[in-house]
C-alpha positions as CSV (number, residue, x, y, z in Angstrom):
1,X,21.4,-5.9,-14.8
2,X,19.5,-8.2,-17.2
3,X,20.4,-11.2,-15.1
4,X,19.1,-9.5,-11.9
5,X,15.8,-8.6,-13.5
6,X,15.3,-12.0,-15.0
7,X,16.2,-14.0,-11.9
8,X,14.1,-11.9,-9.6
9,X,11.1,-12.1,-11.9
10,X,11.4,-15.8,-12.2
11,X,11.7,-16.5,-8.5
12,X,9.2,-13.9,-7.2
13,X,6.4,-14.1,-9.8
14,X,6.5,-17.9,-10.2
15,X,6.1,-18.2,-6.4
16,X,3.3,-15.5,-6.4
17,X,1.4,-17.1,-9.2
18,X,1.6,-20.6,-7.6
19,X,0.2,-19.2,-4.3
20,X,-2.5,-17.2,-6.0
21,X,-3.5,-20.2,-8.1
22,X,-4.5,-22.2,-5.1
23,X,-5.9,-19.3,-3.1
24,X,-8.0,-17.8,-5.8
25,X,-8.5,-20.4,-8.5
26,X,-9.6,-17.9,-11.1
27,X,-7.3,-17.4,-14.1
28,X,-8.4,-13.8,-15.0
29,X,-8.1,-12.6,-11.4
30,X,-4.7,-14.3,-10.9
31,X,-3.5,-12.7,-14.2
32,X,-4.7,-9.3,-13.0
33,X,-3.1,-9.6,-9.6
34,X,0.1,-11.0,-11.1
35,X,0.4,-8.2,-13.7
36,X,-0.1,-5.5,-11.1
37,X,2.4,-7.1,-8.7
38,X,4.8,-7.6,-11.6
39,X,4.7,-4.0,-12.8
40,X,5.1,-2.7,-9.3
41,X,8.0,-5.1,-8.6
42,X,9.7,-4.2,-12.0
43,X,9.7,-0.5,-11.1
44,X,10.9,-1.3,-7.6
45,X,13.8,-3.4,-9.0
46,X,14.7,-0.7,-11.6
47,X,14.8,2.0,-8.9
48,X,16.9,-0.2,-6.6
49,X,19.4,-0.9,-9.4
50,X,19.5,2.8,-10.3
51,X,20.4,3.7,-6.7
52,X,22.9,0.9,-6.4
53,X,24.8,1.7,-9.5
54,X,24.7,5.5,-8.7
55,X,26.1,4.8,-5.3
56,X,29.1,3.1,-6.9
57,X,29.9,6.5,-8.6
58,X,28.8,5.2,-12.0
59,X,26.1,7.9,-12.5
60,X,26.2,7.5,-16.4
61,X,25.5,3.8,-16.2
62,X,22.8,4.0,-13.5
63,X,19.9,4.8,-15.9
64,X,20.9,2.2,-18.4
65,X,21.3,-0.5,-15.7
66,X,17.9,0.4,-14.3
67,X,16.3,0.2,-17.7
68,X,17.8,-3.2,-18.5
69,X,16.7,-4.6,-15.1
70,X,13.1,-3.2,-15.3
71,X,12.7,-4.3,-18.9
72,X,14.0,-7.8,-18.3
73,X,11.7,-8.1,-15.3
74,X,8.5,-6.9,-17.1
75,X,9.1,-9.1,-20.2
76,X,9.5,-12.1,-17.9
77,X,6.3,-11.2,-16.1
78,X,4.4,-11.0,-19.4
79,X,5.6,-14.5,-20.4
80,X,4.7,-16.0,-17.1
81,X,1.2,-14.6,-16.8
82,X,0.3,-15.3,-20.5
83,X,-1.2,-18.8,-19.8
84,X,-3.6,-17.3,-17.3
85,X,-4.9,-14.9,-20.0
86,X,-5.4,-17.8,-22.4
87,X,-6.6,-20.8,-20.4
88,X,-9.7,-21.0,-18.2
89,X,-8.3,-23.6,-15.8
90,X,-5.9,-21.9,-13.4
91,X,-4.2,-25.2,-12.7
92,X,-3.5,-25.8,-16.4
93,X,-2.2,-22.2,-16.6
94,X,0.1,-22.8,-13.7
95,X,1.5,-25.9,-15.4
96,X,2.3,-23.9,-18.5
97,X,3.7,-21.1,-16.5
98,X,6.1,-23.5,-14.8
99,X,7.0,-24.9,-18.2
100,X,7.7,-21.4,-19.5
101,X,9.9,-20.7,-16.5
102,X,11.9,-23.9,-17.1
103,X,12.4,-22.9,-20.8
104,X,13.5,-19.3,-19.9
105,X,16.0,-20.7,-17.3
106,X,17.4,-23.2,-19.8
107,X,17.8,-20.7,-22.6
108,X,19.3,-17.9,-20.5
109,X,21.6,-20.2,-18.7
110,X,22.8,-21.7,-22.0
111,X,23.4,-18.3,-23.5
112,X,25.0,-16.6,-20.5
113,X,27.2,-19.3,-19.0
114,X,28.1,-22.3,-21.1
115,X,30.7,-23.2,-18.4
116,X,29.1,-25.2,-15.6
117,X,25.8,-25.1,-17.5
118,X,24.1,-28.0,-15.8
119,X,25.1,-26.9,-12.3
120,X,23.8,-23.3,-12.8
121,X,20.7,-24.5,-14.6
122,X,19.6,-26.9,-11.9
123,X,20.5,-24.4,-9.2
124,X,18.2,-21.8,-10.6
125,X,15.6,-24.4,-11.4
126,X,15.7,-25.6,-7.8
127,X,15.4,-22.1,-6.4
128,X,12.4,-21.1,-8.6
129,X,10.7,-24.5,-8.1
130,X,11.2,-24.4,-4.3
131,X,9.8,-20.9,-4.0
132,X,6.8,-21.9,-6.2
133,X,6.2,-25.1,-4.1
134,X,6.3,-23.1,-0.8
135,X,4.0,-20.4,-2.1
136,X,1.6,-23.1,-3.3
137,X,1.5,-24.6,0.2
138,X,1.0,-21.1,1.6
139,X,-2.0,-20.5,-0.7
140,X,-3.5,-23.8,0.5
141,X,-3.0,-22.8,4.2
142,X,-4.6,-19.4,3.6
143,X,-7.7,-21.2,2.3
144,X,-7.7,-23.6,5.2
145,X,-7.1,-20.7,7.7
146,X,-10.2,-18.9,6.6
147,X,-12.1,-22.1,6.0
148,X,-14.5,-20.6,3.5
149,X,-14.8,-21.5,-0.1
150,X,-15.5,-18.6,-2.4
151,X,-16.9,-19.3,-5.9
152,X,-14.2,-18.7,-8.5
153,X,-16.4,-18.5,-11.6
154,X,-17.1,-16.0,-14.3
155,X,-20.0,-13.6,-14.0
156,X,-22.0,-15.6,-16.6
157,X,-21.4,-18.8,-14.7
158,X,-22.5,-17.3,-11.4
159,X,-25.6,-15.8,-13.1
160,X,-26.5,-19.2,-14.5
161,X,-26.1,-20.8,-11.1
162,X,-28.3,-18.1,-9.5
163,X,-31.0,-18.7,-12.1
164,X,-30.9,-22.4,-11.3
165,X,-31.3,-21.7,-7.6
166,X,-34.2,-19.3,-8.2
167,X,-36.0,-21.9,-10.4
168,X,-36.1,-24.3,-7.3
169,X,-39.1,-24.0,-5.0
170,X,-37.1,-24.5,-1.9
171,X,-35.5,-21.5,0.0
172,X,-31.8,-21.0,-0.9
173,X,-29.2,-18.7,0.6
174,X,-26.6,-16.7,-1.3
175,X,-23.7,-15.0,0.5
176,X,-21.9,-11.9,-0.9
177,X,-18.8,-12.3,1.3
178,X,-16.7,-9.2,2.1
179,X,-13.4,-9.0,4.1
180,X,-15.1,-8.0,7.3
181,X,-17.4,-11.0,7.2
182,X,-14.5,-13.4,6.5
183,X,-12.5,-12.1,9.5
184,X,-15.6,-12.1,11.8
185,X,-16.4,-15.7,10.8
186,X,-13.2,-16.9,12.4
187,X,-14.5,-16.0,15.9
188,X,-18.3,-16.3,15.2
189,X,-19.2,-20.0,14.6
190,X,-22.8,-19.2,13.8
191,X,-21.8,-16.8,11.1
192,X,-19.2,-19.3,9.7
193,X,-21.8,-22.1,9.6
194,X,-24.3,-19.8,7.9
195,X,-21.7,-19.0,5.2
196,X,-20.6,-22.6,4.8
197,X,-24.1,-23.9,4.6
198,X,-25.2,-21.5,1.9
199,X,-25.6,-22.6,-1.7
200,X,-23.5,-19.9,-3.2
201,X,-20.7,-17.7,-1.8
202,X,-19.3,-14.9,-4.0
203,X,-16.7,-12.2,-3.3
204,X,-18.0,-8.8,-2.5
205,X,-15.2,-6.4,-3.4
206,X,-11.7,-6.7,-4.8
207,X,-10.1,-6.5,-1.3
208,X,-11.3,-10.1,-0.5
209,X,-10.0,-11.4,-3.9
210,X,-6.6,-9.9,-3.2
């Protein structure tokens, strides 16, 4: 049960964080999305493990197995998102997250299976790394697909940029982009050009960020 929770968290969340890093490029938002996804996934995994063990006529063990799976999952989630809570650069945070994932895989493989250690270690490393790489590419393609760059700055940084724009005598354009505008811009070239040519594009609503 612990192996199940640990392995799933490593593969799923490492991949999700890699994709979110390139798509959002904001450490705090990535950490928030990762934590919410991780908690939901840990409860889902625990529930699945409970039903699986219960179906095997081991009703007494079902709750304990679910508890172990969910706990292992959420602890792994907390370790993996911690760099995003500490570091401002999302790319630096991703690098540390991948390093943490490698360390977790190494330690757990060493403790749980000393036989064929290198084979199992590199197998798990390849799986987690492959999922992260594919998710990173998907994040890039999502940005290319919409073709619009949204500012991934803090509120204070955006406020400072707006003040700089207002201090300039020339007319400037700021876009507060919502999901409807993002989708409409794919078919409306004038709207897309207006957004792309603006001096500042900020997200209007958490739906766009997700």
